[in-house]
N, CA, C, O and CB atoms as a CASP TS submission, in Angstrom:
PFRMAT TS
TARGET T0000
AUTHOR 0000-0000-0000
METHOD Language model
MODEL 1
PARENT N/A
ATOM      1  N   UNK     1      29.088 -14.388  21.570  1.00  0.00           N
ATOM      2  CA  UNK     1      28.344 -13.859  20.446  1.00  0.00           C
ATOM      3  C   UNK     1      29.200 -12.800  19.754  1.00  0.00           C
ATOM      4  O   UNK     1      29.875 -12.000  20.403  1.00  0.00           O
ATOM      5  CB  UNK     1      26.977 -13.270  20.906  1.00  0.00           C
ATOM      6  N   UNK     2      29.156 -12.816  18.451  1.00  0.00           N
ATOM      7  CA  UNK     2      29.965 -11.866  17.692  1.00  0.00           C
ATOM      8  C   UNK     2      29.371 -10.464  17.753  1.00  0.00           C
ATOM      9  O   UNK     2      28.217 -10.268  18.134  1.00  0.00           O
ATOM     10  CB  UNK     2      30.093 -12.318  16.237  1.00  0.00           C
ATOM     11  N   UNK     3      30.185  -9.513  17.372  1.00  0.00           N
ATOM     12  CA  UNK     3      29.740  -8.116  17.381  1.00  0.00           C
ATOM     13  C   UNK     3      28.588  -7.903  16.403  1.00  0.00           C
ATOM     14  O   UNK     3      27.664  -7.145  16.698  1.00  0.00           O
ATOM     15  CB  UNK     3      30.908  -7.179  17.032  1.00  0.00           C
ATOM     16  N   UNK     4      28.630  -8.566  15.232  1.00  0.00           N
ATOM     17  CA  UNK     4      27.550  -8.433  14.242  1.00  0.00           C
ATOM     18  C   UNK     4      26.246  -8.992  14.799  1.00  0.00           C
ATOM     19  O   UNK     4      25.176  -8.436  14.549  1.00  0.00           O
ATOM     20  CB  UNK     4      27.921  -9.157  12.926  1.00  0.00           C
ATOM     21  N   UNK     5      26.326 -10.087  15.551  1.00  0.00           N
ATOM     22  CA  UNK     5      25.138 -10.669  16.159  1.00  0.00           C
ATOM     23  C   UNK     5      24.519  -9.744  17.185  1.00  0.00           C
ATOM     24  O   UNK     5      23.297  -9.606  17.253  1.00  0.00           O
ATOM     25  CB  UNK     5      25.473 -11.991  16.801  1.00  0.00           C
ATOM     26  N   UNK     6      25.358  -9.116  17.977  1.00  0.00           N
ATOM     27  CA  UNK     6      24.854  -8.151  18.964  1.00  0.00           C
ATOM     28  C   UNK     6      24.213  -6.953  18.285  1.00  0.00           C
ATOM     29  O   UNK     6      23.156  -6.486  18.711  1.00  0.00           O
ATOM     30  CB  UNK     6      25.986  -7.682  19.882  1.00  0.00           C
ATOM     31  N   UNK     7      24.847  -6.456  17.231  1.00  0.00           N
ATOM     32  CA  UNK     7      24.283  -5.322  16.501  1.00  0.00           C
ATOM     33  C   UNK     7      22.931  -5.679  15.895  1.00  0.00           C
ATOM     34  O   UNK     7      22.000  -4.874  15.923  1.00  0.00           O
ATOM     35  CB  UNK     7      25.246  -4.862  15.404  1.00  0.00           C
ATOM     36  N   UNK     8      22.827  -6.887  15.348  1.00  0.00           N
ATOM     37  CA  UNK     8      21.563  -7.326  14.759  1.00  0.00           C
ATOM     38  C   UNK     8      20.474  -7.441  15.818  1.00  0.00           C
ATOM     39  O   UNK     8      19.336  -7.037  15.580  1.00  0.00           O
ATOM     40  CB  UNK     8      21.745  -8.667  14.045  1.00  0.00           C
ATOM     41  N   UNK     9      20.809  -7.983  16.977  1.00  0.00           N
ATOM     42  CA  UNK     9      19.829  -8.108  18.059  1.00  0.00           C
ATOM     43  C   UNK     9      19.412  -6.732  18.575  1.00  0.00           C
ATOM     44  O   UNK     9      18.237  -6.511  18.868  1.00  0.00           O
ATOM     45  CB  UNK     9      20.402  -8.954  19.210  1.00  0.00           C
ATOM     46  N   UNK    10      20.359  -5.814  18.686  1.00  0.00           N
ATOM     47  CA  UNK    10      20.035  -4.457  19.114  1.00  0.00           C
ATOM     48  C   UNK    10      19.116  -3.773  18.105  1.00  0.00           C
ATOM     49  O   UNK    10      18.140  -3.126  18.484  1.00  0.00           O
ATOM     50  CB  UNK    10      21.316  -3.635  19.305  1.00  0.00           C
ATOM     51  N   UNK    11      19.432  -3.920  16.828  1.00  0.00           N
ATOM     52  CA  UNK    11      18.594  -3.353  15.775  1.00  0.00           C
ATOM     53  C   UNK    11      17.188  -3.942  15.809  1.00  0.00           C
ATOM     54  O   UNK    11      16.206  -3.211  15.680  1.00  0.00           O
ATOM     55  CB  UNK    11      19.229  -3.591  14.407  1.00  0.00           C
ATOM     56  N   UNK    12      17.087  -5.258  15.981  1.00  0.00           N
ATOM     57  CA  UNK    12      15.771  -5.913  16.040  1.00  0.00           C
ATOM     58  C   UNK    12      14.967  -5.414  17.238  1.00  0.00           C
ATOM     59  O   UNK    12      13.768  -5.165  17.117  1.00  0.00           O
ATOM     60  CB  UNK    12      15.932  -7.446  16.115  1.00  0.00           C
ATOM     61  N   UNK    13      15.610  -5.268  18.383  1.00  0.00           N
ATOM     62  CA  UNK    13      14.919  -4.786  19.576  1.00  0.00           C
ATOM     63  C   UNK    13      14.433  -3.359  19.420  1.00  0.00           C
ATOM     64  O   UNK    13      13.292  -3.047  19.761  1.00  0.00           O
ATOM     65  CB  UNK    13      15.825  -4.885  20.776  1.00  0.00           C
ATOM     66  N   UNK    14      15.280  -2.500  18.913  1.00  0.00           N
ATOM     67  CA  UNK    14      14.892  -1.101  18.711  1.00  0.00           C
ATOM     68  C   UNK    14      13.785  -1.013  17.661  1.00  0.00           C
ATOM     69  O   UNK    14      12.869  -0.202  17.796  1.00  0.00           O
ATOM     70  CB  UNK    14      16.116  -0.247  18.281  1.00  0.00           C
ATOM     71  N   UNK    15      13.863  -1.836  16.621  1.00  0.00           N
ATOM     72  CA  UNK    15      12.830  -1.835  15.585  1.00  0.00           C
ATOM     73  C   UNK    15      11.480  -2.266  16.159  1.00  0.00           C
ATOM     74  O   UNK    15      10.454  -1.662  15.847  1.00  0.00           O
ATOM     75  CB  UNK    15      13.232  -2.761  14.425  1.00  0.00           C
ATOM     76  N   UNK    16      11.475  -3.299  16.988  1.00  0.00           N
ATOM     77  CA  UNK    16      10.228  -3.760  17.597  1.00  0.00           C
ATOM     78  C   UNK    16       9.623  -2.704  18.510  1.00  0.00           C
ATOM     79  O   UNK    16       8.406  -2.520  18.527  1.00  0.00           O
ATOM     80  CB  UNK    16      10.467  -5.041  18.380  1.00  0.00           C
ATOM     81  N   UNK    17      10.459  -2.015  19.261  1.00  0.00           N
ATOM     82  CA  UNK    17       9.957  -0.924  20.105  1.00  0.00           C
ATOM     83  C   UNK    17       9.366   0.178  19.229  1.00  0.00           C
ATOM     84  O   UNK    17       8.305   0.719  19.538  1.00  0.00           O
ATOM     85  CB  UNK    17      11.090  -0.353  21.005  1.00  0.00           C
ATOM     86  N   UNK    18      10.051   0.507  18.140  1.00  0.00           N
ATOM     87  CA  UNK    18       9.556   1.535  17.226  1.00  0.00           C
ATOM     88  C   UNK    18       8.222   1.152  16.598  1.00  0.00           C
ATOM     89  O   UNK    18       7.323   1.987  16.494  1.00  0.00           O
ATOM     90  CB  UNK    18      10.577   1.797  16.136  1.00  0.00           C
ATOM     91  N   UNK    19       8.086  -0.099  16.180  1.00  0.00           N
ATOM     92  CA  UNK    19       6.823  -0.564  15.601  1.00  0.00           C
ATOM     93  C   UNK    19       5.709  -0.523  16.651  1.00  0.00           C
ATOM     94  O   UNK    19       4.576  -0.158  16.338  1.00  0.00           O
ATOM     95  CB  UNK    19       6.979  -2.000  15.036  1.00  0.00           C
ATOM     96  N   UNK    20       6.023  -0.892  17.879  1.00  0.00           N
ATOM     97  CA  UNK    20       5.032  -0.829  18.952  1.00  0.00           C
ATOM     98  C   UNK    20       4.559   0.587  19.208  1.00  0.00           C
ATOM     99  O   UNK    20       3.364   0.825  19.381  1.00  0.00           O
ATOM    100  CB  UNK    20       5.600  -1.411  20.223  1.00  0.00           C
ATOM    101  N   UNK    21       5.487   1.525  19.233  1.00  0.00           N
ATOM    102  CA  UNK    21       5.122   2.940  19.424  1.00  0.00           C
ATOM    103  C   UNK    21       4.301   3.427  18.236  1.00  0.00           C
ATOM    104  O   UNK    21       3.345   4.182  18.409  1.00  0.00           O
ATOM    105  CB  UNK    21       6.392   3.824  19.601  1.00  0.00           C
ATOM    106  N   UNK    22       4.670   3.000  17.036  1.00  0.00           N
ATOM    107  CA  UNK    22       3.904   3.369  15.845  1.00  0.00           C
ATOM    108  C   UNK    22       2.477   2.847  15.931  1.00  0.00           C
ATOM    109  O   UNK    22       1.538   3.567  15.591  1.00  0.00           O
ATOM    110  CB  UNK    22       4.584   2.830  14.581  1.00  0.00           C
ATOM    111  N   UNK    23       2.296   1.608  16.379  1.00  0.00           N
ATOM    112  CA  UNK    23       0.950   1.040  16.561  1.00  0.00           C
ATOM    113  C   UNK    23       0.129   1.891  17.520  1.00  0.00           C
ATOM    114  O   UNK    23      -1.037   2.187  17.256  1.00  0.00           O
ATOM    115  CB  UNK    23       1.038  -0.408  17.085  1.00  0.00           C
ATOM    116  N   UNK    24       0.737   2.280  18.626  1.00  0.00           N
ATOM    117  CA  UNK    24       0.021   3.077  19.619  1.00  0.00           C
ATOM    118  C   UNK    24      -0.368   4.428  19.040  1.00  0.00           C
ATOM    119  O   UNK    24      -1.500   4.873  19.224  1.00  0.00           O
ATOM    120  CB  UNK    24       0.875   3.265  20.879  1.00  0.00           C
ATOM    121  N   UNK    25       0.552   5.088  18.343  1.00  0.00           N
ATOM    122  CA  UNK    25       0.261   6.394  17.758  1.00  0.00           C
ATOM    123  C   UNK    25      -0.839   6.325  16.705  1.00  0.00           C
ATOM    124  O   UNK    25      -1.714   7.191  16.662  1.00  0.00           O
ATOM    125  CB  UNK    25       1.516   6.977  17.144  1.00  0.00           C
ATOM    126  N   UNK    26      -0.800   5.308  15.864  1.00  0.00           N
ATOM    127  CA  UNK    26      -1.829   5.159  14.835  1.00  0.00           C
ATOM    128  C   UNK    26      -3.176   4.835  15.479  1.00  0.00           C
ATOM    129  O   UNK    26      -4.206   5.350  15.044  1.00  0.00           O
ATOM    130  CB  UNK    26      -1.435   4.056  13.824  1.00  0.00           C
ATOM    131  N   UNK    27      -3.181   3.998  16.497  1.00  0.00           N
ATOM    132  CA  UNK    27      -4.435   3.645  17.172  1.00  0.00           C
ATOM    133  C   UNK    27      -5.067   4.863  17.828  1.00  0.00           C
ATOM    134  O   UNK    27      -6.291   4.999  17.831  1.00  0.00           O
ATOM    135  CB  UNK    27      -4.191   2.556  18.222  1.00  0.00           C
ATOM    136  N   UNK    28      -4.252   5.746  18.380  1.00  0.00           N
ATOM    137  CA  UNK    28      -4.777   6.952  19.022  1.00  0.00           C
ATOM    138  C   UNK    28      -5.210   7.979  17.972  1.00  0.00           C
ATOM    139  O   UNK    28      -6.255   8.613  18.115  1.00  0.00           O
ATOM    140  CB  UNK    28      -3.719   7.565  19.964  1.00  0.00           C
ATOM    141  N   UNK    29      -4.412   8.139  16.926  1.00  0.00           N
ATOM    142  CA  UNK    29      -4.670   9.180  15.930  1.00  0.00           C
ATOM    143  C   UNK    29      -5.844   8.837  15.018  1.00  0.00           C
ATOM    144  O   UNK    29      -6.619   9.722  14.655  1.00  0.00           O
ATOM    145  CB  UNK    29      -3.429   9.413  15.093  1.00  0.00           C
ATOM    146  N   UNK    30      -5.985   7.589  14.650  1.00  0.00           N
ATOM    147  CA  UNK    30      -7.027   7.200  13.696  1.00  0.00           C
ATOM    148  C   UNK    30      -7.729   5.932  14.160  1.00  0.00           C
ATOM    149  O   UNK    30      -7.501   4.863  13.594  1.00  0.00           O
ATOM    150  CB  UNK    30      -6.430   6.992  12.293  1.00  0.00           C
ATOM    151  N   UNK    31      -8.579   6.031  15.181  1.00  0.00           N
ATOM    152  CA  UNK    31      -9.197   4.816  15.722  1.00  0.00           C
ATOM    153  C   UNK    31     -10.168   4.141  14.760  1.00  0.00           C
ATOM    154  O   UNK    31     -10.423   2.944  14.889  1.00  0.00           O
ATOM    155  CB  UNK    31      -9.916   5.144  16.991  1.00  0.00           C
ATOM    156  N   UNK    32     -10.706   4.875  13.812  1.00  0.00           N
ATOM    157  CA  UNK    32     -11.677   4.299  12.874  1.00  0.00           C
ATOM    158  C   UNK    32     -11.119   4.192  11.457  1.00  0.00           C
ATOM    159  O   UNK    32     -11.878   4.253  10.490  1.00  0.00           O
ATOM    160  CB  UNK    32     -12.947   5.135  12.860  1.00  0.00           C
ATOM    161  N   UNK    33      -9.819   4.037  11.325  1.00  0.00           N
ATOM    162  CA  UNK    33      -9.161   3.998  10.019  1.00  0.00           C
ATOM    163  C   UNK    33      -9.543   2.722   9.273  1.00  0.00           C
ATOM    164  O   UNK    33      -8.951   1.664   9.490  1.00  0.00           O
ATOM    165  CB  UNK    33      -7.627   4.089  10.180  1.00  0.00           C
ATOM    166  N   UNK    34     -10.523   2.831   8.403  1.00  0.00           N
ATOM    167  CA  UNK    34     -10.994   1.700   7.598  1.00  0.00           C
ATOM    168  C   UNK    34     -11.273   0.465   8.446  1.00  0.00           C
ATOM    169  O   UNK    34     -10.891  -0.647   8.080  1.00  0.00           O
ATOM    170  CB  UNK    34      -9.973   1.362   6.527  1.00  0.00           C
ATOM    171  N   UNK    35     -11.922   0.661   9.550  1.00  0.00           N
ATOM    172  CA  UNK    35     -12.224  -0.456  10.440  1.00  0.00           C
ATOM    173  C   UNK    35     -13.554  -1.078  10.044  1.00  0.00           C
ATOM    174  O   UNK    35     -14.552  -0.380   9.870  1.00  0.00           O
ATOM    175  CB  UNK    35     -12.257   0.006  11.916  1.00  0.00           C
ATOM    176  N   UNK    36     -13.556  -2.390   9.905  1.00  0.00           N
ATOM    177  CA  UNK    36     -14.773  -3.132   9.586  1.00  0.00           C
ATOM    178  C   UNK    36     -15.255  -3.807  10.863  1.00  0.00           C
ATOM    179  O   UNK    36     -14.481  -4.469  11.554  1.00  0.00           O
ATOM    180  CB  UNK    36     -14.527  -4.183   8.444  1.00  0.00           C
ATOM    181  N   UNK    37     -16.535  -3.637  11.173  1.00  0.00           N
ATOM    182  CA  UNK    37     -17.102  -4.218  12.393  1.00  0.00           C
ATOM    183  C   UNK    37     -18.278  -5.103  12.005  1.00  0.00           C
ATOM    184  O   UNK    37     -19.209  -4.658  11.333  1.00  0.00           O
ATOM    185  CB  UNK    37     -17.550  -3.106  13.403  1.00  0.00           C
ATOM    186  N   UNK    38     -18.227  -6.368  12.435  1.00  0.00           N
ATOM    187  CA  UNK    38     -19.338  -7.292  12.238  1.00  0.00           C
ATOM    188  C   UNK    38     -19.923  -7.618  13.605  1.00  0.00           C
ATOM    189  O   UNK    38     -19.189  -7.869  14.560  1.00  0.00           O
ATOM    190  CB  UNK    38     -18.881  -8.592  11.491  1.00  0.00           C
ATOM    191  N   UNK    39     -21.255  -7.614  13.691  1.00  0.00           N
ATOM    192  CA  UNK    39     -21.924  -7.934  14.953  1.00  0.00           C
ATOM    193  C   UNK    39     -22.930  -9.059  14.713  1.00  0.00           C
ATOM    194  O   UNK    39     -23.778  -8.968  13.826  1.00  0.00           O
ATOM    195  CB  UNK    39     -22.631  -6.675  15.548  1.00  0.00           C
ATOM    196  N   UNK    40     -22.826 -10.113  15.512  1.00  0.00           N
ATOM    197  CA  UNK    40     -23.772 -11.215  15.499  1.00  0.00           C
ATOM    198  C   UNK    40     -24.230 -11.436  16.931  1.00  0.00           C
ATOM    199  O   UNK    40     -23.535 -12.087  17.711  1.00  0.00           O
ATOM    200  CB  UNK    40     -23.140 -12.513  14.889  1.00  0.00           C
ATOM    201  N   UNK    41     -25.372 -10.912  17.276  1.00  0.00           N
ATOM    202  CA  UNK    41     -25.873 -11.065  18.634  1.00  0.00           C
ATOM    203  C   UNK    41     -24.914 -10.458  19.639  1.00  0.00           C
ATOM    204  O   UNK    41     -24.696  -9.246  19.641  1.00  0.00           O
ATOM    205  CB  UNK    41     -26.107 -12.533  18.954  1.00  0.00           C
ATOM    206  N   UNK    42     -24.335 -11.298  20.500  1.00  0.00           N
ATOM    207  CA  UNK    42     -23.400 -10.823  21.516  1.00  0.00           C
ATOM    208  C   UNK    42     -21.955 -10.832  21.058  1.00  0.00           C
ATOM    209  O   UNK    42     -21.067 -10.445  21.819  1.00  0.00           O
ATOM    210  CB  UNK    42     -23.528 -11.652  22.745  1.00  0.00           C
ATOM    211  N   UNK    43     -21.695 -11.271  19.813  1.00  0.00           N
ATOM    212  CA  UNK    43     -20.324 -11.372  19.303  1.00  0.00           C
ATOM    213  C   UNK    43     -20.021 -10.183  18.399  1.00  0.00           C
ATOM    214  O   UNK    43     -20.791  -9.878  17.488  1.00  0.00           O
ATOM    215  CB  UNK    43     -20.115 -12.705  18.535  1.00  0.00           C
ATOM    216  N   UNK    44     -18.909  -9.517  18.651  1.00  0.00           N
ATOM    217  CA  UNK    44     -18.465  -8.405  17.813  1.00  0.00           C
ATOM    218  C   UNK    44     -17.055  -8.702  17.313  1.00  0.00           C
ATOM    219  O   UNK    44     -16.157  -8.993  18.103  1.00  0.00           O
ATOM    220  CB  UNK    44     -18.505  -7.054  18.598  1.00  0.00           C
ATOM    221  N   UNK    45     -16.865  -8.627  15.992  1.00  0.00           N
ATOM    222  CA  UNK    45     -15.556  -8.844  15.379  1.00  0.00           C
ATOM    223  C   UNK    45     -15.116  -7.529  14.744  1.00  0.00           C
ATOM    224  O   UNK    45     -15.825  -6.977  13.903  1.00  0.00           O
ATOM    225  CB  UNK    45     -15.602 -10.005  14.314  1.00  0.00           C
ATOM    226  N   UNK    46     -13.952  -7.027  15.142  1.00  0.00           N
ATOM    227  CA  UNK    46     -13.418  -5.777  14.622  1.00  0.00           C
ATOM    228  C   UNK    46     -12.146  -6.088  13.836  1.00  0.00           C
ATOM    229  O   UNK    46     -11.215  -6.693  14.368  1.00  0.00           O
ATOM    230  CB  UNK    46     -13.135  -4.758  15.775  1.00  0.00           C
ATOM    231  N   UNK    47     -12.109  -5.674  12.569  1.00  0.00           N
ATOM    232  CA  UNK    47     -10.946  -5.918  11.708  1.00  0.00           C
ATOM    233  C   UNK    47     -10.430  -4.574  11.198  1.00  0.00           C
ATOM    234  O   UNK    47     -11.113  -3.910  10.418  1.00  0.00           O
ATOM    235  CB  UNK    47     -11.311  -6.870  10.512  1.00  0.00           C
ATOM    236  N   UNK    48      -9.222  -4.162  11.630  1.00  0.00           N
ATOM    237  CA  UNK    48      -8.662  -2.880  11.183  1.00  0.00           C
ATOM    238  C   UNK    48      -7.986  -3.025   9.819  1.00  0.00           C
ATOM    239  O   UNK    48      -6.760  -3.102   9.739  1.00  0.00           O
ATOM    240  CB  UNK    48      -7.651  -2.343  12.219  1.00  0.00           C
ATOM    241  N   UNK    49      -8.773  -3.061   8.757  1.00  0.00           N
ATOM    242  CA  UNK    49      -8.233  -3.286   7.411  1.00  0.00           C
ATOM    243  C   UNK    49      -7.287  -2.184   6.971  1.00  0.00           C
ATOM    244  O   UNK    49      -6.249  -2.470   6.373  1.00  0.00           O
ATOM    245  CB  UNK    49      -9.361  -3.406   6.412  1.00  0.00           C
ATOM    246  N   UNK    50      -7.616  -0.945   7.250  1.00  0.00           N
ATOM    247  CA  UNK    50      -6.757   0.169   6.844  1.00  0.00           C
ATOM    248  C   UNK    50      -5.390   0.081   7.486  1.00  0.00           C
ATOM    249  O   UNK    50      -4.371   0.268   6.821  1.00  0.00           O
ATOM    250  CB  UNK    50      -7.404   1.495   7.197  1.00  0.00           C
ATOM    251  N   UNK    51      -5.364  -0.205   8.782  1.00  0.00           N
ATOM    252  CA  UNK    51      -4.090  -0.342   9.481  1.00  0.00           C
ATOM    253  C   UNK    51      -3.286  -1.505   8.921  1.00  0.00           C
ATOM    254  O   UNK    51      -2.065  -1.407   8.790  1.00  0.00           O
ATOM    255  CB  UNK    51      -4.319  -0.534  10.981  1.00  0.00           C
ATOM    256  N   UNK    52      -3.952  -2.602   8.589  1.00  0.00           N
ATOM    257  CA  UNK    52      -3.248  -3.750   8.015  1.00  0.00           C
ATOM    258  C   UNK    52      -2.614  -3.408   6.670  1.00  0.00           C
ATOM    259  O   UNK    52      -1.481  -3.806   6.398  1.00  0.00           O
ATOM    260  CB  UNK    52      -4.205  -4.926   7.851  1.00  0.00           C
ATOM    261  N   UNK    53      -3.335  -2.677   5.834  1.00  0.00           N
ATOM    262  CA  UNK    53      -2.812  -2.301   4.520  1.00  0.00           C
ATOM    263  C   UNK    53      -1.634  -1.341   4.664  1.00  0.00           C
ATOM    264  O   UNK    53      -0.600  -1.522   4.021  1.00  0.00           O
ATOM    265  CB  UNK    53      -3.919  -1.659   3.661  1.00  0.00           C
ATOM    266  N   UNK    54      -1.790  -0.326   5.503  1.00  0.00           N
ATOM    267  CA  UNK    54      -0.712   0.642   5.714  1.00  0.00           C
ATOM    268  C   UNK    54       0.522  -0.042   6.285  1.00  0.00           C
ATOM    269  O   UNK    54       1.637   0.196   5.821  1.00  0.00           O
ATOM    270  CB  UNK    54      -1.172   1.768   6.650  1.00  0.00           C
ATOM    271  N   UNK    55       0.329  -0.888   7.286  1.00  0.00           N
ATOM    272  CA  UNK    55       1.452  -1.602   7.898  1.00  0.00           C
ATOM    273  C   UNK    55       2.138  -2.509   6.886  1.00  0.00           C
ATOM    274  O   UNK    55       3.366  -2.597   6.866  1.00  0.00           O
ATOM    275  CB  UNK    55       0.973  -2.424   9.102  1.00  0.00           C
ATOM    276  N   UNK    56       1.365  -3.178   6.052  1.00  0.00           N
ATOM    277  CA  UNK    56       1.934  -4.060   5.036  1.00  0.00           C
ATOM    278  C   UNK    56       2.804  -3.284   4.051  1.00  0.00           C
ATOM    279  O   UNK    56       3.905  -3.720   3.714  1.00  0.00           O
ATOM    280  CB  UNK    56       0.821  -4.790   4.287  1.00  0.00           C
ATOM    281  N   UNK    57       2.318  -2.155   3.598  1.00  0.00           N
ATOM    282  CA  UNK    57       3.086  -1.344   2.637  1.00  0.00           C
ATOM    283  C   UNK    57       4.368  -0.817   3.280  1.00  0.00           C
ATOM    284  O   UNK    57       5.442  -0.897   2.684  1.00  0.00           O
ATOM    285  CB  UNK    57       2.230  -0.163   2.114  1.00  0.00           C
ATOM    286  N   UNK    58       4.257  -0.281   4.486  1.00  0.00           N
ATOM    287  CA  UNK    58       5.431   0.276   5.169  1.00  0.00           C
ATOM    288  C   UNK    58       6.477  -0.799   5.427  1.00  0.00           C
ATOM    289  O   UNK    58       7.661  -0.588   5.165  1.00  0.00           O
ATOM    290  CB  UNK    58       5.020   0.934   6.492  1.00  0.00           C
ATOM    291  N   UNK    59       6.052  -1.944   5.936  1.00  0.00           N
ATOM    292  CA  UNK    59       7.014  -3.012   6.216  1.00  0.00           C
ATOM    293  C   UNK    59       7.625  -3.572   4.928  1.00  0.00           C
ATOM    294  O   UNK    59       8.797  -3.948   4.924  1.00  0.00           O
ATOM    295  CB  UNK    59       6.338  -4.137   7.006  1.00  0.00           C
ATOM    296  N   UNK    60       6.867  -3.635   3.851  1.00  0.00           N
ATOM    297  CA  UNK    60       7.416  -4.100   2.574  1.00  0.00           C
ATOM    298  C   UNK    60       8.516  -3.165   2.092  1.00  0.00           C
ATOM    299  O   UNK    60       9.572  -3.619   1.650  1.00  0.00           O
ATOM    300  CB  UNK    60       6.307  -4.206   1.513  1.00  0.00           C
ATOM    301  N   UNK    61       8.271  -1.864   2.174  1.00  0.00           N
ATOM    302  CA  UNK    61       9.283  -0.895   1.754  1.00  0.00           C
ATOM    303  C   UNK    61      10.530  -1.014   2.622  1.00  0.00           C
ATOM    304  O   UNK    61      11.645  -1.023   2.100  1.00  0.00           O
ATOM    305  CB  UNK    61       8.723   0.538   1.821  1.00  0.00           C
ATOM    306  N   UNK    62      10.360  -1.106   3.928  1.00  0.00           N
ATOM    307  CA  UNK    62      11.504  -1.206   4.845  1.00  0.00           C
ATOM    308  C   UNK    62      12.308  -2.473   4.574  1.00  0.00           C
ATOM    309  O   UNK    62      13.535  -2.428   4.489  1.00  0.00           O
ATOM    310  CB  UNK    62      11.026  -1.187   6.312  1.00  0.00           C
ATOM    311  N   UNK    63      11.618  -3.600   4.438  1.00  0.00           N
ATOM    312  CA  UNK    63      12.328  -4.859   4.191  1.00  0.00           C
ATOM    313  C   UNK    63      13.030  -4.866   2.835  1.00  0.00           C
ATOM    314  O   UNK    63      14.118  -5.428   2.710  1.00  0.00           O
ATOM    315  CB  UNK    63      11.357  -6.032   4.272  1.00  0.00           C
ATOM    316  N   UNK    64      12.429  -4.253   1.826  1.00  0.00           N
ATOM    317  CA  UNK    64      13.096  -4.158   0.520  1.00  0.00           C
ATOM    318  C   UNK    64      14.342  -3.291   0.598  1.00  0.00           C
ATOM    319  O   UNK    64      15.361  -3.610  -0.014  1.00  0.00           O
ATOM    320  CB  UNK    64      12.138  -3.596  -0.531  1.00  0.00           C
ATOM    321  N   UNK    65      14.268  -2.202   1.343  1.00  0.00           N
ATOM    322  CA  UNK    65      15.449  -1.341   1.514  1.00  0.00           C
ATOM    323  C   UNK    65      16.555  -2.073   2.258  1.00  0.00           C
ATOM    324  O   UNK    65      17.729  -1.949   1.909  1.00  0.00           O
ATOM    325  CB  UNK    65      15.075  -0.054   2.267  1.00  0.00           C
ATOM    326  N   UNK    66      16.187  -2.834   3.281  1.00  0.00           N
ATOM    327  CA  UNK    66      17.197  -3.607   4.031  1.00  0.00           C
ATOM    328  C   UNK    66      17.801  -4.711   3.160  1.00  0.00           C
ATOM    329  O   UNK    66      19.007  -4.951   3.225  1.00  0.00           O
ATOM    330  CB  UNK    66      16.569  -4.226   5.305  1.00  0.00           C
ATOM    331  N   UNK    67      16.988  -5.382   2.350  1.00  0.00           N
ATOM    332  CA  UNK    67      17.489  -6.459   1.508  1.00  0.00           C
ATOM    333  C   UNK    67      18.382  -5.908   0.399  1.00  0.00           C
ATOM    334  O   UNK    67      19.337  -6.568  -0.011  1.00  0.00           O
ATOM    335  CB  UNK    67      16.325  -7.254   0.907  1.00  0.00           C
ATOM    336  N   UNK    68      18.083  -4.719  -0.083  1.00  0.00           N
ATOM    337  CA  UNK    68      18.893  -4.105  -1.145  1.00  0.00           C
ATOM    338  C   UNK    68      20.283  -3.761  -0.625  1.00  0.00           C
ATOM    339  O   UNK    68      21.253  -3.790  -1.383  1.00  0.00           O
ATOM    340  CB  UNK    68      18.203  -2.838  -1.695  1.00  0.00           C
ATOM    341  N   UNK    69      20.388  -3.435   0.656  1.00  0.00           N
ATOM    342  CA  UNK    69      21.672  -3.071   1.240  1.00  0.00           C
ATOM    343  C   UNK    69      22.633  -4.243   1.364  1.00  0.00           C
ATOM    344  O   UNK    69      23.830  -4.037   1.568  1.00  0.00           O
ATOM    345  CB  UNK    69      21.456  -2.466   2.586  1.00  0.00           C
ATOM    346  N   UNK    70      22.140  -5.446   1.247  1.00  0.00           N
ATOM    347  CA  UNK    70      23.020  -6.621   1.376  1.00  0.00           C
ATOM    348  C   UNK    70      23.683  -6.882   0.115  1.00  0.00           C
ATOM    349  O   UNK    70      24.466  -7.826   0.012  1.00  0.00           O
ATOM    350  CB  UNK    70      22.278  -7.844   1.811  1.00  0.00           C
TER
END
């Protein structure tokens, strides 16, 4: 494997760990951040809309910055 391939894999691994830690921190800090809860009898569906929107915006900015660097 080339050096660039190793660097890319290392970057991807560190990025995934960082995103995982970010998920944990956001879940602890804001457990009810725009969360929608639907209940039907014994079934409960929880959709974290706020987290999805924030994550989408952050990842879009990061990916645009990475694509601009190429």
